[in-house]
N, C-alpha and C positions, 0 to 999 in steps of 0.2 A: 946443275942441270939448267940449260938455257930456258928463258921464258917462251911464251907463245909468240908466234909470228906477229899477231896483232899487238901484243905488248911491246915487242921490239920496234915495230913500225911507229907506234905511239911515242915511244922514247926518242926515236930518230927525229920525228916531226917536231917534238918539243924543243929540240936543239937546233932547228933550222933558223937561220937569221931572218928569213922572210917566208911567209906561208905559200911557198911555190916550189914545185918539184919539176925541174927541167931535166935534160939528159944527164948533166953532171951529178945532180942530186940523186937521180935514179940509180946511176952507176954506183954512187957511194952507198945508197941504201941496200942494193943487191950485194955489194961487197961486205957490208956490215952484217947482213943476214947470213951470208955464206961463212964468214969468219966465226960468227957466234954459234951458228947451228951445225957447222962442219960441212965439208965438201960432199959428204955422203947424202945429205938431205937436199933434194932438188927444190929450188924456189919456183913455185908456180907463178908466172908473171901475170896471168889473168887474175888470179886471186889477189896478188899484191896490188894491182890496179883497182880491183874492187874494194879493197880495204882503204885505199887512198880516196876513192870516190865517196866513202862514208864519212869523210872529214870535210872541213871547210877549206882545205888546202887546194890551191890551183895546181892542176897537173897539165903539163904541156901537151898540146894536141899531137905532137910528133910521137908521144908515148901512148896515145890512145885516150888522153884526158878529155873529159867532157866539161863544158861550162857548168857552173854551180846550179843554174836554173834548170838544166836538163837531167841532172842526177836524180835517180829514183823516180822518174816520171813514166817509165814504161813498165807495165805490170803483166804478170802471167799467172797470178795465183788463182784467178777464176776467169771464165769466159767473159763475164760482164766487165771485169776490171781490165782485161786485155783489150776488149773492143773499145772501151772508153778511152784508154790511153793511146791505142794505135790511131784512133780517129783524131784525137788531139794532136798527135805527132804528125798526122797527115796535114792538118791545118797549119801547124808550125812550119812544116816543110814547104807548103804552098806559099805561105807568107814570105818565107825567105827567098824562094824562087822569084816571086813577084817583085820583091825589092832588089833583085839582082845580087843577093848576098849568098854567093856560092859557099863561103866558109860556114855560115850558119846552117845552110841546107845540108852540108856534109856532117856537121855536128849532130843534127837531128838523125840523119841516117846512121851515124856511128852509135848513137844512144839506142836505137832499135836493134842494130846488129849486136851490140853487147848484151842486150836483154835476151836476144835469141840465143846467144852463146851460153848465158846463164841457164836458160830453159833447157838447153841440150845437156848441160851438166846435171841438172835436176833429174832428167830422164835416165841418166846412167845409174841412178840408185837402184840397187837390186831389190829393195824392200818396198817399192811403189806398188800399190794395189793395182790390179789390172784396169779397173775403171778410171783410176787417176792417170795411169800411163796413157790410156786411150784419149783422155781429155787433153793431156799435155801434147800428145802427138798431133791432135787436131789444132791446138793453139800454135804449135810449131809451123804448121802449114800457113796459118794466118800471117805469122811473121815473115815467112818466105814470100807470100803474095805481097805484103807491104813493101818488102825490100825490092821486089821486082818492079813495082810501080806504086809509090806512095800516094800519088794523086788519084789513082783509080780505086784504091783500097776501100774507102767508105762506100762507094757504089757496089763494089764486089761483095762486101759484107752485107749490105742491104739486100742484094739479090739472093745471096746465100740464105739469109734469115727468112726471106719471104718464101723460098722453096721449102724450108724446113718447118715452117709454121703449120700448126694443126689446122685442118679445114674448119672454116667457120660455118 
């Protein structure tokens, strides 16, 4: 019986000559997983990318790779964590834009986009409590607003929060 995908990925990474996954290494990894797990088992590429992002291995941008400093920076576990991380990402995006660094700005956007996609996967779970599902649906809207205009997001969130604050 083959091992878990995580164990197979770890084994593959341990045998890389350099801590980097480019298109050739990606193709080798997918081929290795397919060969080991069999053709009947589909390899979820988003999951595979997520596993790689949990390591210190550089993943080429063309594959959806994120710089090490952006990995794990966008959170959706609570509204406070989501707000804090999205505001920080707005600042990182603004800084990249001001510096004329379009590549970095796109990296920041990709980090938020990937977090949004993970949130959507979480919402597919059938066992989510209704209140948790409602909270996640609300957070998903935050991510969509951020992706629409990262520079406006902090003001949008502030306006939203002031409307929802209890009367003093």
